[in-house]
C-alpha positions, 0 to 999 in steps of 0.5 A: 685557367678559370677551373684551376682558379676555382679549385684553388679557391675551393681548396683554401676555403675547405682546408680548415675543415679538412683539418678539423678546425671548423673556424668561420669567423675571426672572432672564433680564433681570438680571445681576450686574456685578463691581466688583473681581476676586473668587472664586465660591464653592460656597456662600454663605459666606466660607469656602466653596470657591472654584470659579471666579474673575471678573475686574473688570467681568465680567458674571454671570448672575443667578440669585437671592440668599441669604435675608439678601441678602448673596450673589448666586447667579450663573452664570459661564462655565457654572459656578453659584456665589455671590458676596457682594453687596458685590462686585458690583452687580445690573443689570436690563434694561428692555424696552418 
């Protein structure tokens, strides 16, 4: 029984690799689509310095969110920054 459980666990872990997905973290499967042009900020604060600007419909890599959930931590064109959650929609890819 232990061998069957071990084989099942191994198969589940290796399944994405077998299909070429290679995803290793939830953030690899997520992005934020900007619903209007917005500034990307250095910190999750409205008065923080803007470090970049994203155009409407841009897709930003999702890193995480602020503890209060009002800001998304994103990466865009190599820049790690924050946008207000109201300015974007969090999207998740689903792999089978």
